[in-house]
N, C-alpha and C positions, 0 to 999 in steps of 0.2 A: 649427224657428220652433211653435209650437205653432195650429190652428187656433183662428181666434178667435170668441170668442162669440156670438150673440144674446142680444137682452134677453131673451125666454123662459128662456134656458138659465140668464142671469144671477140672473132670479129665481127658477128649481126652486133654484139653487144657492145661494141665499141664503136660501131661505122669503119671500120678501114678493112682491108685487104687481112688473106689466111696468111700472104705475104708477109707484111707489114708485125702480124702475131708473131711471128715467127722473129722477125726483124726486133723488135722488143725482149723478146728473150736472148738470146744473141747479145746485146747490149748490158743484160741484167735487169735492165726495167722492169719485167714480168717473172716471175717462174714459172716453168714448167717443169714438169713431171713423166718423165719415160715410163710406159706402161710395155711390157713387155719388149722395151728394147729399142719403142720405134715408134710409140704412139702418144702425143703430144697431149697432156690433160693440165689443168687448170683447178686450181682453188676459186670459187666465185666469187666468198669474198676479198681475196687479192686481188681481181679483175675489179669488183665494182670499188675499189678504194685506189686504184689506178684512173677509172675514169677522170675523175675531177682532174688530175695533174695532166691529160692531153686535149688537146681538141680535135677537132674534125675532121678527117681527112688522112693524108696520107703525107702531105707536108708538113704538117704539126706535128704527127709522130716520129717521122726522121729529124723534128728538131730538138722535140722531146729527149734528152738525153738520160744516161741512167742514175745523172747525179740528181732528177726533181724525184725519183722514188726513194721509199724508203731501205734502207740499209737491212738487208732479211740477215740478221744474227747467227752465229752455228748453229747454237742452243736451237732457236728455230727449224735451222735446215736438220739436223741431228733431229729431230722428234717427227718431220713429217717424212725424211725418209725411212726409218722405223715403221712408219703407221704406212708406209705404202708397199714395203719388201716385209714388213712381218711372218707371211704367209712363208716367203721365200728362207726367211732367216732360220724360224720353227721349224721348216723341212728337215735343213739340214744340219740342225741340232740332234734333230731326233735320231736323222741317218748314223750318225757322228756315237748318238751314244747305242744306237741298235749295236754299231760295226766293235766299241767296245766292248758290249755285253757278248755278246758272239764270240772274240777273242780269248776274252776270259773263262768264261763256263767251258771253253771247249778243252 
């Protein structure tokens, strides 16, 4: 799996500002993942696929609506969610298992 890109790396790759990257996320044109609740990260293949649909510069980014971006299916979103949060999910399941064991063993 490729290393996730930061907002700055995406902005540099697309030749737009970081604010424009955040706007693309709000519009649904680009999928960003929050890690740690605040840090946006992006999958490089999604950014590279978006590059052909956007023009260069802020004006063109604002005109490129969410309708130009391919819709991301819920299955893909669920898979990405599990990929990015698997550690937290497994940790919670482990803690619940330990709690149940301790309650039934005592």
